[in-house]
Structure formats: C-alpha cells, structure tokens
N, CA, C and O of each residue as an XYZ file, in Angstrom:
304
protein
N     128.840    115.210     77.224
C     128.488    115.704     78.674
C     129.473    115.036     79.640
O     129.881    113.883     79.507
N     129.807    115.860     80.607
C     130.747    115.250     81.643
C     130.135    115.231     82.910
O     129.331    116.126     83.168
N     130.400    114.291     83.808
C     129.922    114.325     85.153
C     130.853    115.269     85.938
O     132.078    115.277     85.815
N     130.076    116.136     86.834
C     130.855    117.076     87.594
C     131.469    116.489     88.889
O     131.156    115.372     89.299
N     132.370    117.307     89.519
C     133.033    116.915     90.600
C     132.349    116.111     91.714
O     132.930    115.226     92.344
N     131.028    116.494     91.921
C     130.215    115.929     92.873
C     129.297    114.782     92.367
O     128.417    114.304     93.083
N     129.549    114.356     91.076
C     128.775    113.213     90.485
C     127.552    113.685     89.889
O     126.658    112.871     89.657
N     127.400    114.973     89.599
C     126.159    115.596     89.030
C     126.292    115.648     87.490
O     127.354    115.908     86.923
N     125.074    115.366     86.831
C     124.921    115.672     85.431
C     123.717    116.510     85.194
O     122.786    116.485     85.999
N     123.692    117.278     84.087
C     122.494    118.053     83.719
C     121.679    117.283     82.652
O     122.168    117.026     81.552
N     120.399    116.913     83.011
C     119.617    116.299     81.991
C     119.112    117.318     81.029
O     118.514    118.311     81.441
N     119.339    117.100     79.705
C     118.920    118.050     78.812
C     117.428    118.470     78.884
O     116.541    117.650     79.124
N     117.184    119.849     78.654
C     115.763    120.313     78.746
C     114.724    119.591     77.944
O     113.573    119.439     78.353
N     115.173    119.134     76.751
C     114.111    118.512     75.867
C     113.679    117.177     76.562
O     112.502    116.825     76.488
N     114.609    116.422     77.241
C     114.333    115.167     77.895
C     113.550    115.515     79.257
O     112.596    114.825     79.617
N     113.911    116.391     79.842
C     113.204    116.809     81.088
C     111.745    117.043     80.770
O     110.841    116.513     81.415
N     111.544    117.905     79.692
C     110.116    118.232     79.341
C     109.350    116.980     78.826
O     108.215    116.685     79.199
N     110.020    116.343     78.016
C     109.394    115.103     77.338
C     108.776    114.067     78.361
O     107.755    113.422     78.122
N     109.539    113.978     79.572
C     109.399    112.907     80.462
C     108.894    113.395     81.744
O     108.726    112.611     82.678
N     108.608    114.809     81.856
C     107.951    115.473     83.016
C     108.985    115.408     84.233
O     108.550    115.154     85.357
N     110.283    115.624     84.036
C     111.232    115.582     85.138
C     111.548    116.996     85.646
O     112.266    117.804     85.057
N     110.891    117.197     86.867
C     110.970    118.427     87.376
C     111.987    118.505     88.629
O     112.713    117.536     88.849
N     112.037    119.528     89.364
C     113.078    119.556     90.433
C     112.796    118.600     91.596
O     113.715    118.192     92.306
N     111.585    118.263     91.776
C     111.224    117.215     92.957
C     111.029    115.839     92.414
O     110.601    114.981     93.185
N     111.289    115.535     91.200
C     110.945    114.281     90.645
C     111.836    113.280     91.218
O     113.046    113.508     91.235
N     111.349    112.166     91.702
C     112.195    111.070     92.165
C     112.647    110.180     91.028
O     111.889    109.828     90.124
N     113.896    109.839     91.116
C     114.517    108.867     90.083
C     115.286    107.788     90.647
O     115.698    107.862     91.805
N     115.496    106.850     89.955
C     116.500    105.760     90.372
C     117.440    105.282     89.269
O     117.100    105.326     88.087
N     118.476    104.882     89.617
C     119.403    104.347     88.633
C     119.527    102.790     88.737
O     119.477    102.221     89.827
N     119.698    102.098     87.496
C     119.735    100.746     87.460
C     120.662    100.270     86.490
O     120.748    100.907     85.440
N     121.443     99.155     86.675
C     122.385     98.734     85.658
C     121.539     97.598     84.915
O     120.996     96.694     85.550
N     121.472     97.704     83.597
C     120.630     96.753     82.845
C     121.614     96.286     81.578
O     121.908     97.112     80.715
N     122.035     95.105     81.527
C     122.995     94.552     80.654
C     124.170     95.520     80.440
O     124.508     95.828     79.297
N     124.768     95.979     81.475
C     125.945     96.746     81.462
C     125.694     98.249     81.077
O     126.647     98.972     80.784
N     124.479     98.683     81.080
C     124.203     99.986     80.683
C     123.457    100.644     82.049
O     122.694    100.001     82.770
N     123.798    101.935     82.239
C     123.223    102.654     83.402
C     121.868    103.235     82.807
O     121.834    103.896     81.769
N     120.792    102.926     83.552
C     119.418    103.403     83.219
C     118.857    104.314     84.241
O     118.884    103.982     85.426
N     118.367    105.406     83.872
C     117.744    106.369     84.818
C     116.255    106.233     84.614
O     115.762    106.402     83.499
N     115.543    105.934     85.662
C     114.090    105.731     85.590
C     113.337    106.682     86.551
O     113.713    106.850     87.711
N     112.272    107.287     86.021
C     111.537    108.158     86.718
C     110.575    107.236     87.706
O     109.934    106.310     87.209
N     110.498    107.528     89.147
C     109.671    106.840     89.882
C     108.294    107.377     89.846
O     108.083    108.548     89.529
N     107.308    106.515     90.176
C     105.909    106.939     90.247
C     105.721    107.743     91.600
O     106.342    107.439     92.618
N     104.890    108.708     91.539
C     104.546    109.531     92.712
C     103.965    108.720     93.761
O     103.117    107.876     93.473
N     104.368    108.912     95.021
C     103.718    108.210     96.239
C     102.506    108.952     96.473
O     102.489    110.183     96.467
N     101.392    108.166     96.698
C     100.054    108.771     96.826
C      99.813    109.315     98.224
O      98.923    110.150     98.384
N     100.568    108.885     99.271
C     100.308    109.413    100.645
C      98.912    109.034    101.051
O      98.106    109.863    101.473
N      98.668    107.838    100.918
C      97.348    107.235    101.471
C      97.152    107.180    102.914
O      96.029    107.187    103.420
N      98.280    107.123    103.608
C      98.374    107.022    105.183
C      97.391    108.004    105.743
O      96.675    107.677    106.690
N      97.327    109.162    105.215
C      96.509    110.267    105.800
C      95.001    109.981    105.706
O      94.178    110.605    106.375
N      94.681    108.989    104.830
C      93.217    108.716    104.628
C      92.734    107.409    105.561
O      91.562    107.097    105.770
N      93.857    106.760    106.042
C      93.457    105.574    106.707
C      92.577    105.767    107.872
O      92.827    106.646    108.697
N      91.506    104.949    107.985
C      90.658    105.037    109.118
C      89.484    106.130    108.914
O      88.640    106.214    109.806
N      89.396    106.901    107.876
C      88.552    107.963    107.650
C      87.144    107.551    107.460
O      86.251    108.333    107.786
N      86.839    106.270    106.909
C      85.589    105.861    106.660
C      85.065    104.842    107.706
O      83.978    104.292    107.533
N      85.798    104.604    108.737
C      85.485    103.628    109.685
C      84.042    103.865    110.366
O      83.217    102.960    110.489
N      83.850    105.128    110.774
C      82.586    105.566    111.348
C      81.334    105.290    110.352
O      80.290    104.708    110.648
N      81.658    105.796    109.219
C      80.467    105.617    108.163
C      80.165    104.085    107.860
O      79.023    103.654    107.701
N      81.242    103.366    107.804
C      81.076    101.913    107.654
C      80.293    101.197    108.752
O      79.471    100.311    108.519
N      80.619    101.661    109.997
C      80.019    101.211    111.223
C      78.569    101.524    111.206
O      77.731    100.680    111.521
N      78.262    102.759    110.833
C      76.753    103.218    110.836
C      76.105    102.438    109.809
O      74.908    102.230    110.011
N      76.641    101.922    108.681
C      75.993    101.097    107.797
C      75.952     99.748    108.060
O      75.419     98.991    107.250
N      76.534     99.264    109.276
C      76.559     97.983    109.800
C      77.501     97.081    109.056
O      77.191     95.896    108.935
N      78.664     97.549    108.529
C      79.743     96.843    107.888
C      80.815     96.777    108.928
O      81.071     97.746    109.644
N      81.448     95.622    109.012
C      82.544     95.447    109.919
C      83.874     95.852    109.322
O      84.843     96.164    110.015
N      83.870     95.830    107.979
C      85.055     96.244    107.286
C      84.766     96.600    105.762
O      83.694     96.335    105.219
N      85.772     97.194    105.164
C      85.495     97.614    103.683
C      85.341     96.328    102.828
O      84.659     96.372    101.805
N      85.915     95.260    103.193
C      85.759     93.861    102.527
C      84.367     93.554    102.551
O      83.775     93.270    101.510
N      83.698     93.594    103.858
C      82.267     93.283    103.873
C      81.477     94.216    102.958
O      80.580     93.751    102.255
N      81.764     95.452    102.943
C      80.931     96.427    102.092
C      81.146     96.033    100.485
O      80.206     95.986     99.692
N      82.311     95.802    100.190
C      82.659     95.374     98.766
C      81.940     94.108     98.321
O      81.459     94.009     97.191
N      81.871     93.070     99.305
C      81.254     91.901     99.176
C      79.733     92.155     98.897
O      79.111     91.535     98.035
N      79.206     93.092     99.675
C      77.820     93.308     99.648
C      77.434     93.974     98.345
O      76.428     93.573     97.760
N      78.160     94.963     97.847
C      77.855     95.685     96.643
C      78.143     94.864     95.434
O      77.549     95.135     94.391
N      78.954     93.940     95.477
C      79.198     93.016     94.526
C      78.369     91.811     94.390
O      78.480     91.011     93.461
N      77.474     91.712     95.428
C      76.479     90.717     95.374
C      77.025     89.285     95.863
O      76.454     88.235     95.568
N      78.101     89.348     96.582
C      78.639     88.051     97.141
C      78.015     87.526     98.285
O      78.417     86.472     98.779
C-alpha cells in the first residue's frame, strides 16, 4: 500500500468493518517504540446540552446540588 500525494491511505474494508471505522470516525496517530499506531477515538458524548437541565427539579426537591442529592440517596 502506498501513501498518496496528499498523505492519504485507504484502510482495508476488513479492518474498517472489524473496528467500526466509518466516514465520520475520529482517529489519532501516535508513535510507539518507533511504530506509527492508528487509534480510534471514543465518541464525544456532547453532555454540554444537558448542563443545567435538572436544576429546577433538584431545587423543588430542596437539594442545593447534585452532590447533595447523591449524598442523600447514598445515606451519607
């Protein structure tokens, strides 16, 4: 397999299917003991959009924070 003019290579279909590498999959390259390693990155969860969604509910239940709620349900 050769690297193309723009530094691109084609990952064989068998490997893409085995490791779930699709068109939008994020990967990173790393050098380990003189060898180039391609690693699939974990999907980002996008939790920012959920930030603050439970504030009103926790306030109605008289909890100042999620930590206070967790302490209560864990019996601390």
